[in-house]
C-alpha positions as CSV (number, residue, x, y, z in Angstrom):
1,M,269.9,184.1,48.2
2,H,266.8,183.0,46.4
3,Q,264.3,185.0,44.3
4,D,260.6,184.8,44.8
5,P,259.3,183.7,41.4
6,V,256.1,185.7,41.7
7,C,257.2,189.2,42.7
8,G,261.0,188.9,42.2
9,K,261.9,189.8,45.7
10,R,265.3,188.4,46.8
11,L,265.3,186.6,50.1
12,N,267.3,184.3,52.3
13,R,266.2,180.7,52.8
14,G,265.4,181.4,56.5
15,K,263.3,184.5,55.8
16,A,260.9,182.8,53.3
17,H,257.2,182.7,54.2
18,A,256.8,179.3,52.6
19,V,258.6,176.8,50.3
20,V,256.5,175.2,47.6
21,E,257.7,172.2,45.7
22,H,256.8,171.9,42.0
23,Q,258.3,169.2,39.8
24,G,261.2,168.5,42.0
25,V,262.2,172.1,42.6
26,D,261.6,174.1,45.8
27,Y,260.5,177.7,45.3
28,F,260.9,180.2,48.1
29,L,258.0,182.7,48.5
30,C,258.0,185.9,50.5
31,C,254.4,186.2,51.6
32,P,250.9,184.5,51.6
33,R,249.9,186.4,48.5
34,C,252.8,185.2,46.5
35,Q,252.3,181.7,47.8
36,A,248.6,181.7,46.7
37,E,249.5,183.1,43.3
38,F,252.2,180.5,42.7
39,E,249.9,177.6,43.8
40,R,247.1,178.9,41.6
41,E,249.4,179.0,38.4
42,P,252.6,177.1,39.1
43,R,253.4,176.7,35.4
44,R,253.4,180.4,34.9
45,Y,256.0,181.1,37.6
46,A,258.0,177.9,37.9
47,R,261.6,178.5,36.6
48,P,264.1,176.0,38.0
49,E,266.9,178.6,38.0
50,L,264.9,180.5,40.7
51,G,264.5,177.5,42.9
52,E,266.5,174.8,44.5
53,K,266.4,171.1,43.7
54,T,264.2,169.3,46.3
55,R,266.3,167.3,48.7
56,K,263.6,165.0,50.2
57,K,262.2,162.1,48.3
58,E,258.8,162.3,49.9
59,H,256.3,164.6,48.2
60,Q,255.3,167.7,50.1
61,P,253.3,170.3,48.2
62,Y,254.6,173.1,50.5
63,R,256.1,173.5,54.0
64,R,256.6,176.4,56.3
65,L,260.1,177.3,57.4
């Protein structure tokens, strides 16, 4: 289980609306509103304990699951 860093909702990896990478950590977001808010102010919401270390070496700002 992961926690959306914007709203705090707990969700499974496969149920995430989007995954946004920020400074080597993937953050799982539940909806377009949370994704937009995170992308607007990533420093406000980024907490590595809520994400998962990025596995791929290539840079991807976000990807849909």
